[in-house]
matplotlib code that plots the C-alpha trace (Angstrom):
import matplotlib.pyplot as plt

x = [-78.3, -76.0, -73.4, -74.1, -71.3, -70.5, -70.0, -67.6, -66.8, -63.8, -64.0, -60.5, -57.3, -54.6, -52.3, -55.1, -57.7, -55.1, -53.7, -57.2, -57.9, -54.7, -55.4, -59.1, -58.5, -55.8, -58.1, -61.6, -64.3, -64.1, -67.9, -68.4, -65.1, -66.6, -68.5, -66.7, -66.2, -66.4, -64.3, -64.2, -61.7, -62.9, -61.0, -60.8, -57.2, -55.0, -51.9, -50.9, -52.3, -54.4, -54.8, -52.5, -50.7, -49.3, -47.4, -46.7, -43.1, -42.8, -41.5, -42.4, -41.8, -43.3, -43.4, -46.4, -47.8, -50.9, -50.3, -52.8, -50.9, -47.6, -49.0, -50.5, -47.1, -45.2, -47.6, -47.3, -43.5, -43.7, -45.7, -43.7, -40.4, -41.8, -42.2, -39.2, -37.8, -40.9, -39.2, -35.7, -34.8, -32.8, -33.7, -35.3, -33.6, -35.4, -33.5, -34.1, -32.2, -34.2, -34.2, -37.9, -37.5, -34.5, -36.5, -39.4, -37.0, -35.7, -39.3, -40.1, -36.9, -37.9, -41.5, -40.5, -38.1, -40.9, -43.0, -40.3, -39.0, -35.3, -34.4, -31.2, -30.3, -27.5, -25.6, -25.9, -22.4, -23.4, -26.6, -24.4, -22.2, -25.2, -26.7, -24.1, -26.0, -29.2, -28.0, -25.9, -22.7, -23.0, -22.3, -21.2, -21.1, -24.4, -26.4, -29.1, -29.9, -31.2, -33.0, -32.5, -35.0, -33.0, -36.0, -37.9, -37.5, -38.9, -41.7, -42.2, -45.9, -46.5, -44.4, -46.2, -49.6, -48.6, -47.5, -50.8, -52.8, -50.8, -51.4, -55.1, -55.4, -53.8, -56.2, -59.2, -60.1, -61.9, -60.6, -63.1, -62.0, -64.9, -66.1, -68.2, -71.0, -72.6, -73.4, -76.7, -78.8, -82.0, -85.1, -84.2, -80.7, -78.6, -75.9, -76.9, -74.2, -72.9, -73.7, -71.0, -70.8, -69.7, -69.4, -71.7, -74.4, -75.2, -75.2, -75.8, -73.6, -75.0, -72.9, -73.3, -70.6, -69.1, -65.7, -64.8, -61.0, -61.1, -59.0, -59.5, -62.7, -64.4, -66.3, -68.1, -68.8, -70.2, -72.3, -75.7, -74.7, -76.6, -73.2, -70.5, -67.4, -64.9, -62.1, -60.8, -58.5, -55.6, -52.9, -49.3, -46.1, -43.4, -40.4, -38.0, -34.5, -32.7, -31.7, -28.2, -26.0, -27.0, -24.9, -22.3, -23.3, -22.4, -21.6, -23.0, -23.0, -26.3, -28.3, -29.2, -29.3, -26.7, -28.9, -29.3, -31.8, -34.7, -34.7, -37.4, -37.1, -40.3, -39.7, -39.8, -42.4, -39.9, -38.8, -36.4, -35.1, -32.9, -35.0, -32.0, -31.4, -32.7, -33.5, -37.0, -38.2, -41.7, -43.1, -46.1, -45.0, -47.8, -51.4, -53.5, -55.3, -58.4, -57.9, -60.4, -59.1, -58.1, -61.3, -59.5, -57.5, -59.1, -55.9, -54.5, -52.1, -53.8, -53.5, -50.2, -50.6, -48.1, -47.5, -46.0, -42.9, -41.9, -42.7, -40.3, -37.6, -37.7, -37.5, -34.4, -32.5, -32.5, -30.3, -26.5, -25.8, -24.7, -27.9, -30.1, -28.5, -29.8, -33.3, -32.6, -34.6, -31.7, -30.4, -27.8, -28.8, -28.2, -30.4, -34.1, -35.1, -36.4, -40.2, -42.6, -46.1, -49.2, -49.8, -53.3, -53.9, -56.6, -56.9, -59.5, -60.4, -58.1, -55.5, -56.7, -58.0, -61.7, -61.6, -64.1, -67.8, -70.3, -72.8, -75.6, -75.4, -75.1, -72.8, -70.8, -67.1, -64.4, -60.7, -60.0, -57.6, -54.9, -51.3, -48.8, -47.2, -50.3, -51.9, -51.0, -51.7, -55.1, -55.9, -55.0, -57.1, -60.1, -59.6, -59.7, -62.9, -64.6, -63.5, -64.9, -61.6, -60.7, -59.3, -57.6, -60.4, -58.3, -57.7, -61.4, -62.5, -59.8, -60.6, -64.5, -65.9, -68.9, -67.0, -68.0, -71.7, -73.9, -71.1, -71.4, -69.5, -68.2, -66.7, -65.2, -63.6, -62.1, -60.7, -59.1, -57.4, -56.2, -54.4, -52.3, -49.5, -49.2, -49.0, -46.1, -48.0, -50.9, -52.5, -55.5, -58.4]
y = [-14.6, -11.8, -10.6, -7.2, -4.6, -1.3, 1.4, 4.3, 7.3, 9.4, 12.9, 14.3, 12.4, 14.6, 13.2, 12.8, 11.2, 8.9, 7.9, 7.2, 5.0, 3.1, 2.5, 1.7, -0.8, -2.6, -2.9, -4.0, -3.0, -4.3, -4.5, -6.2, -7.8, -10.1, -7.3, -6.4, -2.8, -1.1, 2.0, 4.7, 7.6, 10.6, 13.6, 15.9, 14.9, 12.1, 13.6, 16.4, 17.0, 20.2, 20.9, 22.1, 18.7, 19.5, 22.6, 21.8, 22.8, 19.6, 20.8, 18.4, 19.7, 17.3, 19.3, 21.6, 23.2, 21.1, 17.5, 16.3, 17.8, 16.5, 13.0, 13.2, 14.4, 11.7, 9.1, 10.6, 10.5, 6.9, 6.1, 8.4, 6.7, 3.4, 4.9, 4.7, 8.3, 9.6, 11.3, 12.6, 13.0, 16.1, 17.6, 21.0, 24.1, 27.1, 30.3, 33.3, 36.5, 38.4, 37.3, 36.5, 34.4, 32.5, 31.8, 30.5, 28.1, 26.8, 26.2, 24.4, 22.3, 21.3, 20.5, 18.4, 16.4, 15.7, 14.3, 12.0, 14.0, 14.5, 18.2, 20.1, 23.7, 25.1, 28.3, 30.2, 29.1, 25.5, 26.1, 27.7, 24.7, 22.4, 24.5, 27.0, 27.7, 28.6, 30.1, 33.3, 33.3, 34.5, 38.2, 38.2, 35.5, 35.0, 37.1, 34.4, 30.7, 27.8, 24.5, 21.4, 18.6, 15.8, 13.5, 16.2, 16.3, 16.9, 15.0, 14.5, 14.9, 14.0, 10.8, 9.8, 10.4, 8.4, 5.5, 5.5, 5.6, 2.7, 0.7, 1.5, 0.4, -2.9, -3.4, -2.9, 0.7, 2.2, 5.5, 7.9, 11.1, 13.5, 16.8, 16.5, 19.0, 18.5, 16.1, 14.3, 13.9, 11.9, 13.8, 13.0, 14.4, 11.3, 11.1, 9.1, 9.9, 12.6, 14.4, 14.5, 16.3, 13.9, 15.2, 18.1, 15.8, 15.6, 12.0, 10.7, 8.1, 6.4, 5.4, 4.3, 6.6, 9.7, 11.1, 14.7, 15.2, 18.2, 20.7, 24.2, 23.2, 21.8, 24.9, 25.1, 21.3, 21.4, 24.6, 22.9, 21.2, 22.2, 23.1, 25.5, 24.1, 27.0, 25.9, 29.2, 29.2, 31.7, 33.0, 32.2, 33.4, 30.8, 31.1, 28.7, 29.9, 29.4, 25.8, 24.8, 21.7, 19.7, 20.3, 17.7, 15.1, 16.2, 14.4, 15.4, 13.7, 15.5, 14.4, 11.1, 12.7, 14.0, 16.9, 20.3, 20.7, 22.9, 26.2, 28.4, 31.9, 32.1, 35.7, 36.7, 34.0, 32.8, 29.4, 27.9, 24.6, 23.0, 21.2, 19.5, 21.5, 24.8, 26.5, 27.5, 30.1, 31.1, 33.7, 34.3, 37.9, 39.7, 40.6, 37.5, 37.3, 35.1, 33.6, 31.6, 28.7, 29.6, 29.5, 29.5, 26.3, 24.8, 24.6, 25.7, 28.1, 31.5, 34.7, 36.4, 39.2, 42.1, 42.8, 39.3, 40.4, 42.7, 39.9, 37.5, 40.2, 40.7, 36.9, 36.6, 38.9, 36.0, 34.0, 34.2, 36.6, 34.0, 32.0, 35.1, 35.9, 32.6, 34.0, 37.0, 36.8, 37.0, 33.6, 32.3, 30.2, 27.0, 28.0, 28.0, 31.4, 31.8, 31.4, 32.9, 31.7, 32.1, 28.7, 28.4, 26.3, 26.0, 27.7, 27.1, 29.3, 27.2, 26.1, 22.5, 20.1, 19.1, 15.3, 12.7, 11.9, 14.7, 13.6, 15.7, 14.0, 10.3, 8.6, 11.7, 12.0, 14.5, 15.2, 18.7, 21.5, 18.9, 19.7, 17.2, 17.2, 15.5, 13.8, 10.1, 10.3, 11.9, 9.3, 6.5, 8.1, 8.4, 4.8, 3.6, 5.6, 4.2, 0.7, 1.0, 0.6, 2.4, 5.9, 8.5, 10.5, 13.7, 13.6, 12.8, 15.9, 18.2, 17.4, 17.2, 18.5, 20.1, 22.0, 25.3, 24.6, 27.6, 30.1, 33.0, 32.1, 35.6, 35.6, 32.1, 33.3, 36.3, 34.1, 31.8, 34.7, 36.1, 32.8, 33.0, 35.1, 32.9, 29.7, 28.3, 29.0, 26.6, 25.7, 23.3, 24.4]
z = [20.2, 19.3, 21.8, 23.3, 22.7, 24.4, 21.8, 22.6, 20.5, 21.3, 19.6, 19.1, 18.1, 19.7, 22.3, 24.9, 22.7, 21.1, 24.5, 25.7, 22.6, 23.4, 27.1, 26.6, 23.8, 25.9, 28.9, 29.9, 32.2, 35.8, 36.0, 32.7, 31.8, 29.1, 27.3, 24.1, 23.1, 19.8, 20.0, 17.4, 17.3, 15.3, 14.0, 11.0, 10.5, 12.0, 10.3, 10.3, 13.8, 13.7, 17.4, 20.1, 20.1, 16.7, 17.8, 21.5, 22.4, 24.4, 27.8, 30.6, 34.0, 36.5, 39.7, 40.3, 43.4, 42.7, 43.9, 41.4, 38.4, 39.8, 40.0, 36.5, 35.1, 36.8, 35.4, 32.0, 32.0, 33.1, 30.0, 27.6, 28.5, 27.2, 23.7, 21.3, 20.9, 22.6, 25.6, 26.2, 29.9, 29.4, 32.8, 33.5, 34.9, 36.5, 36.9, 39.2, 39.9, 42.6, 46.3, 46.2, 43.1, 44.5, 47.7, 45.6, 43.8, 47.1, 48.2, 44.9, 45.3, 48.9, 47.9, 44.9, 47.0, 49.6, 46.7, 45.6, 42.6, 42.3, 42.6, 43.4, 44.0, 41.8, 41.4, 38.2, 37.3, 37.6, 35.6, 32.9, 32.8, 32.4, 29.5, 28.3, 25.1, 27.0, 30.3, 30.4, 32.4, 36.0, 36.1, 39.8, 42.5, 44.2, 41.6, 41.3, 41.8, 39.9, 40.6, 38.5, 38.0, 36.4, 35.5, 33.6, 29.8, 26.4, 24.8, 21.1, 21.2, 17.5, 17.8, 21.0, 19.5, 16.4, 18.7, 20.5, 17.3, 15.9, 19.1, 19.0, 15.4, 16.1, 19.0, 16.7, 17.3, 14.3, 12.9, 11.2, 9.5, 9.6, 11.3, 14.4, 14.4, 17.8, 20.6, 20.5, 23.6, 24.4, 25.6, 29.2, 28.8, 28.2, 25.5, 22.5, 20.0, 17.8, 14.5, 11.9, 8.6, 5.9, 2.3, 3.2, 4.6, 8.3, 9.7, 13.2, 14.9, 18.0, 21.0, 24.6, 25.6, 24.1, 25.3, 24.3, 23.9, 21.5, 23.4, 22.2, 20.4, 23.5, 24.4, 21.0, 20.9, 24.4, 23.9, 24.5, 27.8, 31.0, 32.6, 31.5, 30.0, 30.5, 28.2, 26.9, 23.9, 24.3, 22.0, 22.9, 21.1, 20.3, 18.0, 16.4, 15.6, 12.4, 11.5, 12.5, 12.9, 16.0, 19.0, 19.8, 22.5, 25.9, 29.1, 32.5, 35.8, 36.6, 33.5, 31.8, 28.3, 25.9, 25.1, 26.7, 29.6, 28.9, 30.8, 32.4, 33.9, 36.0, 37.1, 33.4, 32.2, 29.6, 28.6, 26.0, 24.7, 22.1, 19.4, 18.0, 14.8, 16.2, 19.4, 20.6, 22.9, 24.2, 26.7, 28.8, 29.5, 27.7, 28.3, 27.9, 24.6, 24.0, 20.6, 18.6, 16.6, 13.0, 11.0, 7.7, 8.1, 11.3, 13.2, 16.5, 14.9, 15.3, 13.4, 14.3, 16.9, 16.1, 19.8, 20.2, 18.3, 21.2, 23.7, 21.9, 21.5, 25.3, 25.9, 23.7, 26.1, 28.6, 26.4, 25.8, 22.9, 20.4, 21.0, 20.9, 17.5, 16.1, 16.3, 14.1, 10.9, 8.4, 7.2, 4.8, 1.7, 3.6, 6.6, 7.2, 8.6, 12.2, 12.5, 15.0, 15.4, 17.6, 19.2, 20.7, 23.8, 26.4, 29.8, 32.6, 35.6, 38.0, 35.4, 35.8, 33.2, 33.0, 33.0, 34.1, 33.8, 33.1, 35.7, 34.4, 31.0, 31.6, 29.1, 28.4, 29.5, 28.7, 29.1, 27.9, 28.6, 29.1, 28.5, 26.9, 30.4, 31.9, 28.8, 29.3, 33.1, 32.5, 29.8, 32.3, 35.0, 32.7, 31.5, 35.1, 35.7, 32.5, 33.5, 37.0, 38.6, 41.8, 41.0, 43.2, 44.9, 45.1, 41.3, 40.8, 42.7, 41.2, 37.6, 38.1, 34.8, 36.4, 39.2, 37.6, 37.5, 38.3, 37.6, 35.1, 31.9, 31.4, 34.9, 34.2, 31.0, 32.8, 35.5, 32.9, 31.1, 34.4, 35.2, 32.0, 33.4, 36.5, 34.5, 36.7, 39.9, 39.5, 42.8, 42.9, 45.0]

ax = plt.figure().add_subplot(projection="3d")
ax.plot(x, y, z, "-o")
ax.set_aspect("equal")
plt.show()
């Protein structure tokens, strides 16, 4: 008698889907520990990565007003630090100039400490000393404040994804390069598999469980479900400076890394980092723009929006003059020019991922609208759920995929876009 197997299809091989393939293939179900699994990871491309993982700037700030997101970030960093060259604990700085902004930093520092995260208030002079290439010198004593999170850092999302894929392959996960057209349901509404387009021909692949980890493409793939999946792709400007020689290693009693901390200016919705051979800067300080994935090349790099140029020019003013000049478009023969792009990522009405079981469609699970900051933690959470292990109930409720059931989609889309400009102020309901 042949041994029964549980078949699982994971749709989407970005950092979330690849992490999930890794964790699932290295664990077993608590309810059926002897039942073997056949796991298949499906994507149109396993390299280069076409989704948001491929262009993610890699900032990982663990503290969030949402306890759930803070926990997922801490869990993610715990996993990323196990991966060779996957995570650099450079630390994270947040800078404010106005009294209200400085008070908010003090509140964040206190709240982070209460949750067990290292955090320290600094003067602007101390912040400049930590990151002189990214933080301007203090114009006058007491003209602002900073908070430093020493265990934050930068994640190499592509390297991490590759590590998880290699691990999953070694554990027997099958990899299938194809385009997924739609989810397949039985007449009574249970998942039965997916339809793929292979060489122009539609084919059906059956599975006991299907897990959607498609990021910005989730809304389209889940279009026929009985509940809304308000994963709204938005445009976001980011810019790489000209290439340069890497900065010399630095020593700091406040940081474990020899690299610069990343820096955020929450009052201005701007952030910047050192990528090693060039700086990078991004900004949320512009009207939110719903942005469909690029239909021409099927990537998460959207069509350039001309107004983004002014947004990035304003962002550069936060930097020291010498660093800001690195973003000018002229370059010598030995330099690569600066490059701006529209990186698309996902928003939801409450700025929280959708992760867990879709209860109205038995057998269907998802983990979408997940940032690199929370990817491994979310994948571990979903693995525990699939394995029948005990999971944190607060996380289960906060990430519930059907929490927007019965809501008007247009209203949900509007709420998602409205949350874009307060990206650092996420509060779980």
